PLY file of the C-alpha trace (Angstrom):
ply
format ascii 1.0
element vertex 269
property float x
property float y
property float z
element edge 268
property int vertex1
property int vertex2
end_header
-2.76 16.95 -16.05
-3.23 18.17 -12.37
-1.35 15.56 -10.22
-1.96 15.67 -6.36
-0.06 13.34 -3.69
-1.29 12.88 -0.08
1.31 12.57 2.57
-0.43 11.28 5.22
-0.21 8.78 8.64
-1.41 5.47 8.05
-2.41 2.89 11.00
-1.15 -0.19 10.82
-3.67 -3.10 9.87
-7.00 -0.83 9.89
-8.24 -1.32 6.22
-11.30 0.60 6.92
-9.31 3.65 8.55
-6.53 3.84 5.69
-9.51 3.51 3.05
-11.03 6.54 4.70
-8.05 8.81 4.38
-7.23 7.77 1.06
-11.28 8.54 0.17
-11.00 11.70 1.78
-7.52 12.46 0.03
-9.36 11.59 -3.47
-11.99 14.04 -2.58
-9.67 17.16 -1.42
-7.90 16.47 -4.27
-10.53 16.37 -6.91
-12.20 19.59 -5.34
-8.89 20.98 -6.24
-9.27 20.09 -9.46
-6.36 17.52 -9.66
-6.96 14.22 -12.30
-4.97 11.88 -10.60
-3.89 11.32 -6.73
-1.07 9.35 -5.68
-0.70 7.84 -2.35
2.31 6.09 -0.09
3.67 2.67 -0.16
1.58 0.19 1.34
-0.84 2.70 2.70
-3.95 0.79 2.16
-2.62 -1.52 5.55
0.16 0.63 7.31
3.89 -0.37 6.41
4.91 -2.08 9.13
5.93 -5.51 6.65
6.06 -8.38 8.94
2.82 -7.15 11.05
1.12 -6.47 7.90
2.37 -9.65 6.08
0.92 -11.58 9.35
-2.30 -10.19 9.04
-2.64 -10.02 5.16
-6.29 -11.34 4.32
-6.31 -11.68 0.62
-10.20 -11.23 0.55
-10.35 -8.31 2.41
-7.67 -6.53 0.34
-9.48 -7.51 -2.92
-12.18 -6.08 -1.43
-10.93 -2.69 -0.06
-9.46 -2.51 -3.56
-13.09 -2.67 -5.13
-13.80 -0.14 -2.86
-11.11 2.11 -4.21
-12.11 1.71 -7.75
-15.84 2.21 -6.67
-14.25 5.76 -4.99
-12.80 6.87 -8.82
-16.07 6.32 -10.18
-17.91 8.37 -7.58
-15.61 11.01 -7.03
-14.04 10.85 -10.88
-10.27 10.79 -10.12
-7.74 8.44 -10.70
-5.82 6.96 -8.11
-2.63 4.96 -7.29
-2.76 2.92 -4.13
-0.28 0.43 -2.63
-1.05 -2.70 -0.66
0.27 -6.58 -0.02
-0.78 -9.41 -2.65
-0.06 -12.30 -4.31
1.94 -12.17 -7.27
-0.76 -12.34 -10.36
-1.23 -15.41 -11.68
0.85 -17.39 -9.16
-2.07 -19.20 -7.14
-2.94 -19.65 -3.82
0.63 -20.26 -2.47
2.05 -17.90 -4.74
4.96 -15.10 -3.18
3.80 -12.25 -1.48
5.10 -8.66 -2.87
4.69 -5.22 -2.03
2.32 -4.08 -5.10
0.97 -0.57 -6.41
-1.80 -0.23 -8.62
-3.42 2.59 -10.91
-6.92 2.80 -11.32
-8.58 5.17 -13.84
-11.28 7.62 -13.29
-13.85 5.42 -14.23
-12.32 2.76 -11.75
-10.78 0.16 -14.06
-7.45 -1.10 -13.10
-5.00 0.43 -15.67
-1.98 -0.85 -14.24
-0.51 -2.89 -11.09
3.13 -3.34 -10.58
5.31 -4.99 -7.78
8.46 -3.78 -6.24
11.37 -4.92 -7.63
14.27 -3.90 -5.10
13.07 -4.45 -1.17
14.71 -2.60 1.29
15.87 -3.61 4.95
15.60 -7.18 6.57
11.62 -6.99 7.44
10.91 -6.46 3.72
13.04 -9.46 2.69
11.44 -11.59 5.47
7.91 -10.56 4.56
7.80 -10.21 1.13
9.43 -11.39 -2.22
10.84 -9.31 -4.76
9.22 -8.82 -8.28
11.05 -9.21 -11.45
8.16 -7.81 -13.28
9.63 -4.99 -15.56
7.46 -1.16 -14.97
5.02 -1.27 -17.42
3.45 1.68 -19.15
-0.07 2.43 -20.02
-2.02 5.59 -20.77
-3.50 8.10 -18.43
-5.60 11.14 -20.10
-3.14 10.77 -23.01
0.06 10.22 -20.94
2.62 7.70 -21.04
2.62 6.71 -17.15
4.61 3.89 -15.27
4.60 3.02 -11.39
7.70 1.91 -9.49
7.68 1.58 -5.66
9.84 3.33 -3.18
13.56 2.07 -3.04
13.05 1.16 -6.77
13.51 4.93 -7.61
17.13 5.17 -5.89
17.94 2.30 -8.56
18.57 4.60 -12.17
18.13 1.57 -14.09
14.32 1.05 -13.12
13.53 4.42 -13.70
15.44 4.60 -16.80
13.76 1.05 -18.12
10.53 3.08 -17.28
11.87 6.14 -19.63
12.89 3.99 -22.14
9.69 2.01 -22.55
8.25 5.70 -23.08
7.27 6.89 -19.48
7.02 10.26 -19.49
5.18 10.23 -15.93
6.97 8.14 -12.85
4.17 7.88 -9.76
6.19 6.57 -6.85
4.43 5.37 -3.78
7.12 5.31 -0.78
7.23 4.55 2.85
10.83 6.49 4.11
11.81 6.89 7.40
13.77 10.21 8.77
17.29 10.59 7.79
17.14 9.85 4.11
16.27 13.51 3.17
19.13 13.06 0.34
16.34 10.51 -1.52
14.13 13.13 -2.03
15.80 16.18 -2.55
19.31 14.58 -4.73
18.14 10.98 -5.96
14.49 12.15 -7.22
15.51 15.55 -8.73
18.47 13.53 -10.38
16.16 10.49 -12.03
13.68 13.07 -13.46
16.32 15.29 -14.93
18.63 12.14 -16.16
15.36 10.57 -17.98
13.26 14.24 -18.85
10.68 12.88 -16.93
8.40 13.49 -14.19
8.58 12.16 -10.82
5.58 12.21 -8.01
6.77 10.39 -5.07
4.19 10.14 -2.00
5.42 9.45 1.22
4.39 8.23 4.98
4.38 11.37 7.55
4.15 11.60 11.23
5.16 8.28 13.49
3.64 4.80 12.73
4.49 1.74 14.42
7.35 3.16 15.98
8.83 4.67 12.80
9.08 8.35 12.55
8.45 8.96 8.19
11.01 11.30 6.76
7.65 13.00 4.63
9.23 15.47 2.00
6.70 14.28 -0.70
7.70 15.71 -4.04
6.45 16.06 -7.91
9.64 16.80 -9.84
9.64 17.90 -13.32
11.91 17.13 -16.23
14.88 19.51 -15.73
14.91 18.33 -12.04
12.93 20.85 -10.46
10.49 20.71 -7.99
7.35 21.41 -8.92
5.41 21.27 -5.46
7.28 19.32 -1.99
5.78 18.89 1.35
7.31 19.61 4.26
6.79 16.17 7.29
3.59 16.62 8.33
0.58 15.42 6.63
-0.23 17.31 3.90
-1.70 17.37 0.08
0.80 18.82 -2.59
-0.77 19.58 -6.01
1.04 20.66 -9.53
-0.02 21.03 -12.57
2.27 18.93 -15.31
3.56 20.25 -18.82
4.68 17.17 -20.78
5.50 19.74 -23.62
7.95 20.43 -21.76
9.21 16.58 -21.12
9.48 16.61 -24.94
11.05 19.87 -25.24
13.77 18.66 -22.49
14.11 15.02 -24.57
14.81 16.80 -27.90
17.15 19.48 -26.32
19.48 17.12 -24.75
18.88 13.53 -25.79
19.70 11.07 -22.85
17.61 8.53 -23.77
18.47 8.29 -27.81
22.18 8.72 -26.86
22.42 5.47 -24.62
24.90 2.85 -25.49
23.47 -0.02 -23.72
25.39 -2.97 -25.41
28.80 -1.12 -24.47
28.00 -0.63 -21.09
27.02 -4.45 -20.55
30.21 -5.59 -22.23
31.77 -3.05 -19.53
29.75 -4.88 -17.24
31.24 -8.12 -18.07
34.88 -7.01 -17.75
0 1
1 2
2 3
3 4
4 5
5 6
6 7
7 8
8 9
9 10
10 11
11 12
12 13
13 14
14 15
15 16
16 17
17 18
18 19
19 20
20 21
21 22
22 23
23 24
24 25
25 26
26 27
27 28
28 29
29 30
30 31
31 32
32 33
33 34
34 35
35 36
36 37
37 38
38 39
39 40
40 41
41 42
42 43
43 44
44 45
45 46
46 47
47 48
48 49
49 50
50 51
51 52
52 53
53 54
54 55
55 56
56 57
57 58
58 59
59 60
60 61
61 62
62 63
63 64
64 65
65 66
66 67
67 68
68 69
69 70
70 71
71 72
72 73
73 74
74 75
75 76
76 77
77 78
78 79
79 80
80 81
81 82
82 83
83 84
84 85
85 86
86 87
87 88
88 89
89 90
90 91
91 92
92 93
93 94
94 95
95 96
96 97
97 98
98 99
99 100
100 101
101 102
102 103
103 104
104 105
105 106
106 107
107 108
108 109
109 110
110 111
111 112
112 113
113 114
114 115
115 116
116 117
117 118
118 119
119 120
120 121
121 122
122 123
123 124
124 125
125 126
126 127
127 128
128 129
129 130
130 131
131 132
132 133
133 134
134 135
135 136
136 137
137 138
138 139
139 140
140 141
141 142
142 143
143 144
144 145
145 146
146 147
147 148
148 149
149 150
150 151
151 152
152 153
153 154
154 155
155 156
156 157
157 158
158 159
159 160
160 161
161 162
162 163
163 164
164 165
165 166
166 167
167 168
168 169
169 170
170 171
171 172
172 173
173 174
174 175
175 176
176 177
177 178
178 179
179 180
180 181
181 182
182 183
183 184
184 185
185 186
186 187
187 188
188 189
189 190
190 191
191 192
192 193
193 194
194 195
195 196
196 197
197 198
198 199
199 200
200 201
201 202
202 203
203 204
204 205
205 206
206 207
207 208
208 209
209 210
210 211
211 212
212 213
213 214
214 215
215 216
216 217
217 218
218 219
219 220
220 221
221 222
222 223
223 224
224 225
225 226
226 227
227 228
228 229
229 230
230 231
231 232
232 233
233 234
234 235
235 236
236 237
237 238
238 239
239 240
240 241
241 242
242 243
243 244
244 245
245 246
246 247
247 248
248 249
249 250
250 251
251 252
252 253
253 254
254 255
255 256
256 257
257 258
258 259
259 260
260 261
261 262
262 263
263 264
264 265
265 266
266 267
267 268
């Protein structure tokens, strides 16, 4: 599998402009042979939780997602996009969440995930946290899962995806400058401790007064960078070796040698 990560600048509450950026990124990634493109957190609306939630139009967002699916079919590439939406099945008055979806190259929606760990007061005021476990689906023969931004900073959620079988974690994010250790330390740790590949897609530039850190990265199962962006808009690409994932898990069986019952007893005191 060849995977691409789009690090770009969104425009707050401009669905058309952001969709155009995503589709351009899909074309550029496909031209370079990529099978899947990962885009940043809330990129379809821009990341500004209070403004985005105030302007959120379910029908407009659904329409843009259908156009993403259409672009996947036309271009022949899978894509991960993130957007605000109500919890699936909750009805018209259901809680709004930060969500991300994985579309296959035929336009089918393989996976839909809600962010579990909200970061900061604006996110907490605008959205509700999901309680959905990270699901695992098959993409081109690879077990794949999604987490969103702050989620990846918690070892438990990435571990839950890995225990469920995920060999590839796709992580849309929106992290501002000043936290380089997340990309440079925590992402590498999450990949190494689970022997999984992690793809982390961040915004770039200044958006709604926030300067983003960039530093999008694709990390391999030994905690080593396969591709890394700077702090400006960029498309990064890596060829992924899932046999390396399986060899790493066989050599040092972190997942098999866990003792979750013991850890639970420790936590209960």
